[in-house]
C-alpha positions as CSV (number, residue, x, y, z in Angstrom):
1,M,113.6,109.1,79.9
2,N,115.2,107.4,76.9
3,L,115.6,103.7,76.1
4,E,119.3,103.6,77.0
5,K,118.5,104.7,80.6
6,L,115.7,102.0,80.7
7,K,118.2,99.3,79.5
8,K,120.5,100.4,82.3
9,I,117.8,100.5,85.1
10,F,116.5,97.0,84.1
11,K,120.0,95.7,83.4
12,V,119.2,94.2,80.1
13,N,121.5,93.8,77.0
14,N,119.3,95.0,74.2
15,F,116.0,96.4,73.2
16,L,114.4,93.0,72.5
17,Q,115.1,91.9,76.0
18,L,113.7,95.2,77.5
19,F,110.6,94.6,75.4
20,M,110.3,91.0,76.7
21,V,110.8,92.2,80.3
22,F,108.0,94.6,79.8
23,L,105.9,92.1,78.2
24,V,106.4,89.4,81.1
25,F,105.4,92.1,83.6
26,G,102.3,93.1,81.7
27,I,101.1,89.6,81.1
28,T,101.8,88.5,84.7
29,G,100.1,91.5,86.3
30,S,96.9,91.0,84.2
31,L,96.8,87.3,84.7
32,A,97.5,87.5,88.5
33,L,94.6,90.0,88.8
34,V,92.1,87.6,86.9
35,L,93.4,84.3,88.6
36,S,93.2,85.7,92.1
37,D,89.6,86.6,91.4
38,V,88.9,83.1,90.2
39,I,90.7,81.5,93.2
40,L,88.7,83.7,95.6
41,F,85.5,82.8,93.9
42,F,86.4,79.1,94.0
43,F,86.9,79.4,97.8
44,N,83.5,81.3,98.1
45,I,85.3,84.5,99.3
46,I,83.1,87.2,97.6
47,N,83.3,90.9,98.2
48,E,79.6,91.5,98.7
49,E,79.2,88.7,101.4
50,M,82.5,89.3,103.3
51,N,83.8,91.9,105.7
52,F,85.6,94.5,103.4
53,W,88.9,94.2,105.3
54,F,88.9,90.4,105.3
55,Y,88.3,90.4,101.5
56,F,90.8,93.0,100.8
57,L,93.5,91.1,102.9
58,M,92.7,87.9,101.2
59,R,92.7,89.5,97.7
60,V,96.1,91.1,98.3
61,L,97.6,87.9,99.8
62,V,96.2,85.6,96.9
63,M,97.3,88.0,94.4
64,F,100.9,88.3,95.7
65,I,101.4,84.6,95.8
66,V,99.8,84.0,92.3
67,Y,101.9,86.8,90.9
68,Q,105.1,85.3,92.2
69,I,104.3,82.1,90.6
70,L,103.2,83.4,87.4
71,L,106.2,85.6,87.0
72,I,108.3,82.6,86.7
73,V,106.0,80.7,84.5
74,V,105.4,83.5,82.1
75,A,109.1,84.4,82.1
76,T,110.0,80.8,81.2
77,I,107.4,80.6,78.5
78,L,108.8,83.8,76.9
79,G,112.5,82.7,77.3
80,E,113.3,85.0,80.2
81,F,113.7,82.5,83.0
82,K,117.2,83.5,84.0
83,Y,116.5,87.2,84.2
84,F,113.4,86.7,86.2
85,W,114.7,84.0,88.6
86,E,117.5,86.4,89.6
87,F,114.8,89.2,90.0
88,E,112.7,86.8,92.1
89,K,115.5,85.6,94.3
90,K,116.5,89.3,95.1
91,F,112.9,90.1,95.8
92,L,112.3,87.2,98.2
93,K,115.5,87.9,99.9
94,R,114.4,91.4,100.7
95,I,111.2,89.9,102.5
96,G,113.3,87.5,104.4
97,I,113.1,84.2,102.3
98,K,116.4,83.0,101.2
99,I,116.8,80.8,98.2
100,K,119.9,79.2,96.9
C-alpha cells in the first residue's frame, strides 16, 4: 500500500499529518497500556491474586477508558486535536454515546 492510499484512508492532507496521526496512535497505545497497569495496581487488582476473568475484564475496561482520554490529550499536545476529536466523536457515536 502506498502513502497516497494511506492519506485517503486516514483522510489527512499531507504526509506530515499522516506521520502525526501514526505518532499519536503509537504514543497513546503505549501509554494506555502502562497507565492501565498502574491504575490496576493502585486499586490492588493484581493478576496473581484475582480470578483471571475478573482481572481480564477490569484490565480491558480500564485500558479502554484510559485510551479514550489519552487519545485526546496526546493529540492536543501534538497539535492534532481537531482531527482526533472528530475521530473520537465518530467512535463514541458508534457505541451509542452522543456528543455534540
